N, C-alpha and C positions, 0 to 999 in steps of 0.2 A: 504494500500500500504506500502511495506517495505521500509527501508532506501535505498536511491539511491547510487549505486556504478557505477562510470564511469571507465571502463578499457580502457585506451588509448594506442593503438599500431600502428605501421606504416601501416600495411596492413592486410586485413581480413584473408588471408591464414596463416599468422604467428599466429594469434590468434587460429585458428583451430588446428595448428600443435603443439603449445607450451603452450597455456593458456586455452583451452576449459575446461578441468576438473575443473579448479579453478572457472571459470564462472558458470559452472553447479552446483558445490557444494555450491557456494554463493547463487544461485537461490533457491536451495533446502533448504537452511538455512532461506529463507524468504526475502532475499535482492532483490531489483529491479535492475537488472543488464543491463547496456547498454555498448556496445563496440563501441568506437569511432576509426575508421580506414578507410584507403583508400579502396574503393570498387573496387577490381580487377576482380569481376565477381563471387565471391563465398560468398558474404555477406548473400545471401539468406539462405545458409546452416546454418549460425549462427542463423538467425531468426527462422529457423525450429526447433531449440532447445528451443525456447521460450525466447531467449535473444534479446533485442533491438539492433539496430545498427544505427550509424550516420556516414555518409560519410565524411571523413576527407580530406581536400585539403592539400596534402603534397607531396614534391618531396624527396623521400627516400634518394637518394644519391646526391641530388643537392646542390649547394652552392649559387644559385642566391638569392640575398637579397630580391627581391620582393616576391619570393616564400616563403621565411622564414617568412617575415612579415605577409603575407596572412595567413599562418598556425597559427601564434601567435594570430592574431586578431580574427580569427575564434574561437579558443579555449576560448579566453576571453569572447566573446559574448555568446558562448554556456554555459559556466559555470555560467555566470551572469543570463541567462534566465532560465536554468534548475535547478540551485542550488543543485548540487549533494552533498550528505553528505560525501562521500569518493571519491577521485580521485586516481586511480592507474595508474601510468605512467610507461611504459615499453620501455627501450632502451634510449641511451644517448640523441639523438636529441629530442625525445618525452619528456624526463625528463627536458631538457633545456627549451623548449618553454612551456611545460605544467606546470612547476613549476612557471614560471613567470605569466602565466595566472591564476593559483590558487591564487597567492599572490594578483594580481590586482583584481580578482573577489571575493576574500574573502572566498575561500573554506577552511573549517575548518580542514579537515583531509586529509592527502596525503601519498601515498605510492609510493616510487621510486624503481623500480626494475632494478638494474644494471646487464644487461646480456652481459657483454663484453664492453670494451671501444674502441675497434677498432683502426684504423690507427692513430687517433689524439693522442693516448697515447702510441704508440709504442716507441722503443728506440730512433728513429730519431726525433720524434715530441713531446715527452712528456714534454719538457721544452719550447715549442714554445709559441709565444704570444697568439695564438688561444687557446691552451690548458689551459694556465694560466688564460686567460680571462673567459673561461667556468667555471673553478673552483671558481673564484671570484663571478660570478653570482650565482652559485649554493649555495655558502655560505650564500648569502642574501636570496634567495628564499626558502631555507630549514630551515630558522630560525623560527621554530614553535614548539609547544608542541605535537600536534597530528601528529606525523611524524614517519614513519618507512622506512628505506632504506634496501632493500634486496639485498644481494650479493651472487655470485656463486663461488667466489674464494677470497683467502686472499689478493692477490696482489691488486685487485681493492678496497677492503675495506681499505687497508693501505693508498692508494692515497687519498680517501675521508676523512679519519680520520686525516691525516697529513694536509689536506687543511682546517680542522675544519668545514666541511660541516654539520656534525651532531655529536651527542654525541655517545659514545660507547653503551649506553643503548637503543639508537634508531636504532641500527643495528640488522638485522636478517640475517639468512643464509639458503640457500637451495643448495643442490648438483645438480645444473642445473635445468632444467624444469621438471625433473622427467620422469618416463616412466611407462606405464601400463604393469606390468610384466606378466600378463595373455595373453595379445595380443602378446607381444614379449617374447615368451617362448623359453626355451632351445631347440635347434635343432642340432643333430649331423651333422658334415660336410658331404657333398656328398662323396660317396665312389668311384664314377666313374667320368670319364672326366678329363679335365685339372684342375689345382689348380687355383681358381679364387681369385685374389687380388682386393678387391673393395675399392673405394674411393668415398664417397658421400659428396658433398659440392658444393657451388656456384663456378663457374669457374673463380676464382680470383687468381692472382699471390700469394698473401699473404697466401692463403690456402695451398700452396705447390704443386699446380697442376703440374707445369713444373719440379719441383724437382722429383716428382714421375715418370714423363715421362722419365727424364734423367736416373733415377735409373733403369727403365725398359729396356732402351736401353743398359745399361751396362751388363744386365743379358741376353740379347736376344740371343747371340751366343750359350750360354750354355743351355738356358731354353725354347727357342721358341718351341711351340708344347706341352710343359708341363705346362706352365703358361699362363693365360690370365689376362690382366689388364683391369678392368672395371671402367671407370670414369663416375660417375653418378651425374649429376647436370646441371642446365641451365646456360646460359650466364647472366652477371650481369652488371648493369650500373655503378658500382663502378669504380673510376678512375684507379684502378689496375686490372680491369676486363680483361680477356683473350679473344681475338677476335675469332670469328667463323673460320676465315681463319687460324689462328695459330693452333687451335685445329685440324682442318681437315688435316693440313699439318703434324701434329705431331702424329696423330693416323691413323693406317693402317686398322682399322676395324676388325682385327683378333687378333693379339698379343696385341695391345693396342686399346681399343674400347672406344669412347666417346658416351655415351648413351643419353646425353641430360637430360632434366628434366623428371623424371619418377614418376608415382604414385604407382608403385609396388615395392617400396624400400624394404619393409619387405621380400617379396619373393626373391628379389635379394640377400639380406643378407643371407637368409637361403641356397641359392645356392652357397654362397661364402665360402672361407676357411680362409682368412686373411683380416683384415681391416688395410689399410695404410692411415694415416692422418698426413702428414708432415707439418702442419700449423705453421706459426708464427704470424698470425693475433691475436690480443688480444681477445681471446675467453672469454666468460663467463665460460661455461662448454659445450663443443661441443656435441650437442644432437645426431649427427650421430654416434659418438663414443659410447655413452651410449647405443644406439639402438643395435649396433653391439655386444657390451659386453653382453647385455641381451640375445641375440640369442646364445651366446657362441662362439664368435670369438676372437682370440688373436689380440691384437692391437699393431701397431707400430706408435708411435706419438713422438712429440718433447718436449724438455725441455723448453716449452714456457708457458706463462700465460694461465691457464685454462686447456690446454692439459695435462700438467704434473700431474694434479689432477685426471686424469682418469685411470692411470696405476701405478701399483707397478712393478717397473722395474725387469724383470726376473721372475715375478710371473704370471701375466696375459698379458704380452707383453713386449715390449722394448721401452725405452725412448732414443731418439737419438738427437744430436745437430740440431739446425735449419739450413736450407739451405745446408744440407750435403747429397748429393745423394749417395756418397760412403758408408756412414754409413747406409743409408736406404737400399741400395743394399745388404750389409752384413747381416743386420737383416732379410731381406726377404729370403735370401739364407738359413739362419739357420732354419727358419720355413718351407720353401719349402722342404728342405732335410730331415726333421725329423717329421714324422707324429705323433709320440708319444708326442713330445714337443708341437706341434700344439694343439692336443686334450687336453693335460693337461692344457695348458694355456687357452684354450677355456673354460674348466670347471671352472677354477679359475676366468675367466672374468665374467661368469654367477654369481658366488658367490659374486663377487665384486659388480655387478649391484644390486643384491638382497639386499645386505648390505647397499648400498649407494643411490640408485636412484629410490626407490619406489615412485610412484606418490602420494600415500596416505600421505606420509610424507610431500611432498611439499604442498599439499592441506591443511593439518593440520596447517602448519605455516601461510599460507595466511588467513585462517578463524580465527585463533587466533588473528591476527593483526586487521582484520575487526571488530571482536567482541569487542576487547579492546577499539577501538575508539567509538563504539556505546554505550558501557556500562560505 
């Protein structure tokens, strides 16, 4: 039996969409891989790949202290009983409770994957008691030799280094979660029908959903019939989540369409012309943008953490200020009115994705870390 790796994520579908290639590569390398996650109904798909699963009791967006303590003690018991050689923690809440559990249970080797710091570390909350307390706890729980902290953007890395959570030599870096460039291949934009502007994200205020809707309304009198706005994503329990009623009132089903959660996102991307992603949520590196770039779509996103790292302004898209529907409308107008610009930026987006977001590079970083711990 190979060395045990426990990959802890909040939910099973997130592992399938963002971490499966890493788990499969570790398994092929001879590691005994277990994914610890909430079973939302798709954990069986993980097991079908020959990877073990453990159902994790966790409230992803909750703040109830009883729920949080239950998650913490479950992980402590699990790590004590199973004695994993390496624990790989993904996401801030998992890193917080998982690193405490690793310290209490005596886990020797730990990987923390910071894939965005979210609301707690935005401009409004970054100096709050909660944020400062989390950093103090992480400073204690990450005080170990066999440690790697993986970042997706320089802003998050700076926060952790300034808080003295780890040393520079314990940092690693990946450009997001990576993407299979063969599956997400370059596809020319459709030559017929309306110009589709797609937005793929959870329906959360911080993702810029309502900013996009506002920009669409500003363009409606001039472009209705020529453009369609496709909002692709499900509702979310996040405190800043947008309600079904608000979405249904804002979307007319024709000019602005809310598609809900979809499993055919790749097909929708290939039928689109432009990706608009006006988020100011503290992203790691937004995978929806990476996917659109790989297909060859120009991007409009914001000068915000994570988002700004996906675009060379004026080359493969436009970077606009946050919460600025006027700037978004102007950028959309440029791309809608100029098909040559769209196609040129789309080709540049594909080149940018090939250069920066290959899943093989992400897998290589993770296997290097695992192997360094074992050896």
